[in-house]
N, C-alpha and C positions, 0 to 999 in steps of 0.2 A: 061195373063198367070197365071198358078197356080202351086205351088210347094207343094209336100207332103214331110214332114220331118218325118221319122220313125226311132224309136229306137228299135233294136232287141237285146235280151240278149241270147247269145248262152250258152248251157251247156258246162262245161269245156272240157269234152271229145269229144264234137261235133263241136268245133270251126272251124276246117278246112272244115268239111262238110257243116256247116251252111254258111260259107263265100262262098263256091262254089255254093250253091243253090241260094244265093242272086245274085251272079255275073251272073249265067245262066239266072235267071229271068230278069235281066237287059238287057242281050243280046236279049232275046226273045221279050221284050216289044219294042225294037227299031223299029221293023217292024210294030208296031201297030199304027193306025191313031191317030194323035194328040200328039204323043210322041215328046219331044224336047231334053231332056238330062237327064242323071242320074249320080250321083257320090256316091261312097261308102267310108265311113270313119270308121276306127277302133280307138276307144278311147285310148289315152296313159294312162289315169287314170284307165280305166277299160277295158282291152283288150277283155273281153267277150261281150262288147257292140259294136254293129255294127250299124252305123247310115247311112241311105240312104236318099238322096235328089233327088227326081224325079220331073222334070218339064214337064208339059203338057200344051197344048194350052188352054184347058178348063177342069174344074173338071169333066164334063160329059165324056170326053175322058178317063180319068183315071178310072172312074167308069165302063166304057165299058170294059176296060182291066181287071179290077178286076172280072167282071162277065163273062169273056170269057172262053170258054171250055179249051183253052190252059193254061191259068193261073190257073184255077181250078184243072186241071190235075197235074200241077207242085206243087200245094200246098198240095196235098193229104198226102204225107208222111213227109212233112216238120215240122209238129207239134211236132215231137219227138226231134227236135233240140234245142228247146228254153226253158229257165228256167222260163220265165214269158211272159205274153201277150205283143204283140207289142204295143208301144205307138206311135200314129201318129197324125199329125195335118196338116191342109192345111194352106198355106200362100199365099197371093197375091204377085206376083213377081213385083217389082218396077223396071222398066227399068233404066239403068244407062244413065246419060245425056252425 
């Protein structure tokens, strides 16, 4: 399994809309092959930072979602919600014993 950790920084006047877009994306990806789970966090230190953790069976599954027409359609107008580019990284998921 692979997880992608992504930090998003919303514009102050767009926080509610940005959070809604991220939550809707999470709902949409649930039906996509290889999806396992997703959680969204809002920082207590910086409430404009929204962190998502998405777990996929394989990195290729996540890439397929990112390239899907559904995801691209959703991303079209979302660029106006963020104060800076998303910072994301992949992490290998280590199963708990």
